[in-house]
C-alpha positions in Angstrom: 13.4 -268.5 181.6 11.3 -267.2 178.7 13.8 -264.4 177.8 16.5 -267.0 177.2 14.3 -269.1 175.0 13.2 -266.1 172.9 16.8 -265.0 172.5 17.9 -268.5 171.3 15.0 -268.5 169.0 15.9 -265.1 167.5 19.5 -266.4 166.9 18.7 -269.8 165.4 15.9 -268.6 163.1 18.5 -266.8 161.1 20.6 -270.0 160.7 20.3 -273.0 158.3 17.8 -275.4 159.7 20.2 -278.3 159.9 22.4 -276.5 162.4 19.8 -274.8 164.5 19.5 -277.7 167.1 23.2 -278.0 167.9 23.7 -274.2 168.0 20.6 -273.8 170.3 22.1 -276.3 172.7 25.5 -274.7 172.6 24.1 -271.2 173.1 21.9 -272.3 176.0 24.8 -274.0 177.7 26.9 -270.9 177.3 24.3 -268.7 178.8 23.6 -271.0 181.7 27.4 -271.3 182.5 27.6 -267.5 182.7 24.5 -267.1 184.9 24.8 -267.7 188.7 22.5 -270.1 190.5 19.0 -268.7 191.2 19.6 -265.9 188.7 17.2 -263.0 188.4 15.6 -261.4 185.3 18.0 -258.5 185.6 21.0 -260.8 185.5 19.6 -262.6 182.4 19.2 -259.2 180.6 22.8 -258.3 181.5 24.1 -261.6 180.0 22.0 -261.3 176.9 23.1 -257.7 176.5 26.8 -258.8 176.6 26.1 -261.5 174.0 24.8 -258.8 171.7 22.1 -258.5 169.0 20.8 -261.9 168.0 21.3 -261.0 164.3 25.0 -260.2 164.9 25.5 -263.4 166.9 23.8 -265.4 164.2 26.2 -264.0 161.6 29.1 -265.4 163.7 27.6 -268.8 163.7 26.5 -268.7 160.1 28.5 -270.5 157.4 27.2 -268.0 154.8 27.3 -264.2 154.8 24.2 -262.4 156.2 24.8 -259.3 154.0 24.7 -258.7 150.3 28.3 -257.5 149.9 30.6 -258.0 152.8 33.7 -256.1 153.8 36.0 -258.5 151.9 34.6 -257.5 148.6 32.9 -254.2 149.4 35.8 -251.9 148.5 36.4 -253.7 145.1 32.6 -253.6 144.5 32.3 -249.8 145.1 35.5 -249.1 143.2 34.2 -251.0 140.1 30.8 -249.2 140.4 32.6 -245.8 140.4 34.6 -246.8 137.3 32.0 -248.6 135.2 28.8 -246.5 136.0 30.1 -243.2 134.7 31.4 -245.0 131.5 28.1 -246.6 130.9 26.2 -243.3 131.5 28.5 -241.4 129.2 28.4 -244.0 126.4 24.6 -244.2 126.7 24.2 -240.4 126.4 26.8 -240.3 123.6 25.0 -242.9 121.6 21.6 -241.3 122.2 22.9 -237.9 121.1 24.4 -239.3 117.9 21.4 -241.4 117.0 19.0 -238.5 117.4 21.0 -235.5 116.1 22.4 -237.4 113.1 18.9 -238.3 112.0 17.6 -234.8 112.3 16.1 -233.8 109.0 15.5 -230.1 109.5 11.8 -230.1 108.5 10.7 -228.1 111.5 11.5 -224.4 112.2 14.4 -223.7 114.5 12.2 -222.8 117.5 10.0 -225.9 117.6 12.9 -228.0 116.5 15.0 -226.8 119.5 12.2 -227.4 121.9 11.7 -230.9 120.7 15.4 -231.7 121.0 15.4 -230.3 124.6 12.4 -232.4 125.5 13.9 -235.5 123.8 17.2 -235.1 125.8 15.5 -234.4 129.1 12.9 -237.1 128.7 14.2 -240.1 126.7 17.8 -239.3 127.1 17.6 -239.1 130.9 15.5 -242.3 131.0 18.1 -244.2 128.8 20.9 -243.2 131.2 18.9 -244.1 134.3 17.9 -247.5 132.8 21.5 -248.2 131.8 22.9 -247.3 135.2 20.2 -249.4 137.0 21.1 -252.4 134.8 24.9 -251.9 135.5 24.3 -251.7 139.2 22.2 -254.9 139.2 24.6 -257.0 137.2 27.7 -255.8 139.1 25.9 -256.4 142.4 24.8 -259.8 141.4 28.3 -260.9 140.4 29.8 -259.7 143.7 26.9 -261.3 145.7 27.7 -264.6 144.0 31.4 -264.2 144.8 30.6 -263.4 148.4 28.6 -266.7 148.8 30.9 -268.9 146.9 34.1 -267.8 148.7 35.2 -270.7 150.8 38.2 -268.9 152.4 38.1 -268.0 156.0 39.8 -264.6 155.5 37.7 -261.6 156.2 40.1 -258.7 155.4 39.2 -256.7 152.2 40.9 -257.7 149.0 42.9 -255.3 146.8 42.0 -254.6 143.2 44.5 -257.3 142.3 42.5 -259.8 144.3 45.2 -260.3 146.9 45.6 -259.5 150.6 46.7 -256.0 151.3 50.3 -255.2 152.2 52.1 -251.9 152.6 53.9 -252.7 149.3 50.7 -252.1 147.5 51.0 -248.4 148.2 54.1 -248.3 145.9 52.0 -249.0 142.8 49.4 -246.2 143.6 50.1 -242.8 142.1 49.7 -239.6 144.1 47.7 -237.3 141.9 47.9 -233.5 142.3 45.0 -231.2 141.7 46.7 -229.8 138.6 47.2 -233.2 137.0 43.8 -234.7 137.9 41.3 -235.4 135.0 37.7 -235.2 136.2 34.7 -237.2 135.1 33.1 -234.0 134.0 36.0 -233.3 131.7 35.6 -236.8 130.1 31.8 -236.3 129.8 32.3 -232.9 128.2 34.7 -234.3 125.6 32.4 -237.1 124.6 29.4 -234.7 124.5 31.4 -232.4 122.2 32.3 -235.2 119.9 28.6 -236.3 119.7 27.5 -232.7 118.9 30.2 -232.4 116.3 29.1 -235.6 114.6 25.5 -234.5 114.6 26.3 -231.0 113.2 28.9 -232.1 110.7 26.6 -234.7 109.0 23.6 -232.3 109.1 25.4 -229.0 108.5 23.2 -228.0 105.6 20.1 -228.3 107.8 21.5 -226.6 110.9 24.0 -223.9 110.0 23.3 -220.9 107.8 21.1 -217.8 107.4 17.7 -218.0 109.2 14.8 -215.8 108.4 11.1 -215.6 109.4 9.0 -217.2 106.7 5.2 -217.3 107.3 5.6 -216.9 111.0 8.3 -219.5 111.3 12.1 -219.1 111.6 13.6 -221.2 108.8 17.0 -221.8 107.2 17.0 -220.0 103.8 20.8 -220.1 102.9 22.9 -223.0 104.3 26.5 -222.1 105.0 28.1 -225.4 104.0 27.8 -227.6 100.9 26.8 -231.0 102.4 28.1 -233.0 99.5 31.6 -231.6 100.0 31.5 -232.4 103.7 30.2 -235.9 103.0 33.1 -236.5 100.6 35.6 -236.3 103.6 33.7 -238.9 105.7 36.7 -241.3 105.8 39.2 -238.9 107.2 36.6 -237.5 109.6 35.9 -241.0 110.9 39.7 -241.6 111.4 40.0 -238.3 113.3 37.0 -239.1 115.4 38.4 -242.6 116.3 41.6 -240.9 117.5 39.6 -238.4 119.5 37.5 -241.1 121.2 40.6 -243.2 121.9 42.3 -240.2 123.5 39.3 -239.5 125.7 39.1 -243.1 126.9 42.8 -243.2 127.6 42.2 -240.0 129.7 39.5 -241.9 131.5 41.9 -244.8 132.3 44.9 -242.6 133.2 42.9 -240.2 135.3 45.8 -237.8 135.4 48.0 -235.9 132.9 51.4 -237.4 132.2 54.1 -236.8 129.6 52.7 -239.8 127.6 49.2 -238.3 127.6 50.7 -234.9 126.5 52.4 -236.5 123.6 49.1 -238.3 122.6 47.4 -234.9 122.9 50.0 -233.4 120.5 49.4 -236.2 117.9 45.7 -235.7 118.3 46.0 -232.0 117.6 48.3 -232.4 114.7 45.9 -234.9 113.0 42.8 -232.7 113.6 44.7 -229.6 112.3 45.7 -231.4 109.1 42.1 -232.6 108.6 40.7 -229.1 109.3 43.1 -227.4 106.9 42.3 -229.9 104.1 38.6 -229.5 104.5 38.5 -225.7 105.0 40.7 -225.1 101.9 38.4 -227.1 99.6 36.6 -225.1 96.9 32.8 -225.0 97.2 32.9 -226.0 100.9 31.0 -222.8 101.8 28.2 -221.9 99.5 28.7 -218.8 97.3 25.2 -217.6 98.2 26.3 -217.4 101.8 29.4 -215.4 101.0 27.3 -213.0 98.9 24.7 -212.6 101.6 27.4 -211.8 104.3 29.2 -209.4 101.9 26.0 -207.5 101.2 24.9 -207.5 104.8 28.3 -206.1 106.0 28.8 -204.0 102.9 32.3 -205.4 102.3 34.5 -204.2 99.5 36.7 -207.2 99.4 36.2 -210.9 98.7 35.3 -212.7 101.9 36.2 -216.2 100.9 40.0 -216.1 101.3 39.8 -214.0 104.5 37.5 -216.6 106.1 39.9 -219.5 105.2 43.0 -217.6 106.5 41.3 -216.5 109.7 39.9 -219.9 110.4 43.2 -221.7 109.9 45.1 -219.1 112.1 42.5 -219.4 114.9 42.5 -223.2 114.7 46.4 -223.3 114.9 46.3 -220.9 117.9 43.8 -223.0 119.8 45.7 -226.3 119.0 49.1 -224.9 120.0 47.6 -223.6 123.2 46.1 -227.0 124.0 49.4 -228.7 123.3 51.3 -226.4 125.6 48.7 -226.8 128.3 49.0 -230.6 127.9 52.7 -230.6 128.4 52.4 -228.1 131.3 50.0 -230.4 133.1 52.0 -233.5 132.3 55.1 -232.1 133.9 53.4 -230.6 137.0 55.3 -231.6 140.1 53.5 -232.7 143.3 
């Protein structure tokens, strides 16, 4: 009957050519054994329905997978995508921000400059991230597709992240993370974004921070707050502090939850940043005298502003650092 011939054709066309003949004979024999003598079209349809979709049946006969990523590798594939893709996106955005803000020269007025930065981030920044994510998706998919097609084992059960067959003992190595301990991707992204902004502002402070006034219809910086030469002189300890910050953020990304070890690292990080801050803020000529004079005249102050600014800044920094350290230990010791 024609229905049987078409069904066999639909199955075998999805198979390697060298095996089509044998499988066609085997499949025809199977169908005819099931059918009664003098079968009707209705009985043929019933048998073919039970055999199932020709594509599904072909996958059972095939020696190679008929899907891009099969169930054996799919869980590992999606897990790796979830881990690597956010890292690539964050790093791409981080590098983009640093490259563009750190090279900002401050020639434009603040309004047009801000608009250009926003356009740059929304345009080129978004495209860089999308491009990096697409490339990451392509290469990871390619690697797993090759693994799928070179796997000669007959096992079909999904592999664990350790490339082994799953057993209940694997559950023992997995942490149960409470909501209080969990570190979100948004937290990681925010930390790296803050570091990128800090780098851009620190090395361009004399172009970005200070007193702005309208000059010939444009808002321009007339008195910078900081002495850029003094800031630049601390570049080595700033780089060391930033390396510690970035290492801490990436450890958070790996850990994915607050622990006592992470809380201790957070304490070290805060101590280092506090020492660096106190050393820099206490340096003479860090803040321009013209800026102090402008603020004193503006607020009609009768006392010298410089010492007050240093003391208040140090006290505020210490308060924030201690609060962050305490919160770190509280999260690290939260019970499930």
